[in-house]
C-alpha positions, 0 to 999 in steps of 0.5 A, a space after each residue: 576781274 584783273 586776277 582778283 576774286 570777287 568778295 561777296 561781302 565787299 561793299 558795292 559801288 554805292 557803299 552798301 553790302 550785298 544781301 547775305 543768306 536769309 536777307 532779301 535784296 530789297 531790305 532787311 529780313 523780318 525778325 522772326 524771333 519770339 518776343 520776350 515773355 518777361 515784357 508781357 509779364 511786366 505789363 500784367 503785373 505793373 497795374 497790380 504793383 501800383 495798386 499795392 503801393 497805393 494800398 500801402 500808402 493809404 494804410 500808413 496814412 490811416 495808421 498815422 491818423 490813429 496814432 495822432 488821435 490816440 495821443 490826444 488827451 482824453 478828459 477824465 470827466 465831463 461836467 454838464 450844466 446842472 438844473 438844480 434850483 438848490 445849487 444857489 447862485 455863483 458868489 459873484 462880487 462887483 470886482 469879479 463882474 467888472 473883470 469879466 466885462 459886466 456879467 451878472 450872476 444870472 449869466 452863470 450856470 453851475 456845472 456841479 463840482 469836481 473834487 472840492 471845487 465847484 465849476 460855473 460858466 456863463 451861458 447867455 449868448 451875449 455874455 463873454 464865455 467865462 469859466 469860474 472856479 469856486 472853492 469855500 464859497 468864493 471865486 478863486 479863478 475866472 478865465 474868459 475868452 473871445 467867443 471863438 475860443 474855449 476858456 481854459 482854467 489850470 489849477 495846482 492845488 493839494 492832491 487831496 482836493 481832487 479825485 485820483 488820476 485813472 492810474 490811481 496816483 494822486 494828482 494836483 494839476 487839473 485843467 478845466 476847458 469849457 467846450 460846446 456846452 460841456 466842461 472837460 476835466 483833464 489831469 496832469 501829469 500822466 506817465 507820458 507827460 501832458 494831460 490825461 
């Protein structure tokens, strides 16, 4: 040994080190340390955490839809077609009929009144959808639209012509919308702005 002691930890001729205590000569010893219990817990909790996040996202989506729906304006009244033969006919003159594309008084049905205004609309399937507002026995406004759209009539009259707003305040801005065979009535402004 040429006077040198053999170092058991020194590399052998192939560059590897000899096995130490607890290692086998043919490879590393098996790891006998227990697994981390934290990993097992994470695997059990992870599906529940994902489910909780999904439920939270769904709850937020439902909340957003509810807020959007509650912010939609609600009509203060819905007028329905009147079948009263004593209602008479709409006071339609030739100029108004020409403006509406040649409709006749027989094409209109009464929706009754809102305040001091009488509301009429066309009902014949081939007639253009029109909304007519009558005051003092004459047509004061006509709004017609394409068949796929709802006619809308906005009026600004003195507040004594209309019932008060739901809050009790007088209102002078009224919107009539012909939609699905009904006339919805909206008031403006309300405290949050827009129409009731």
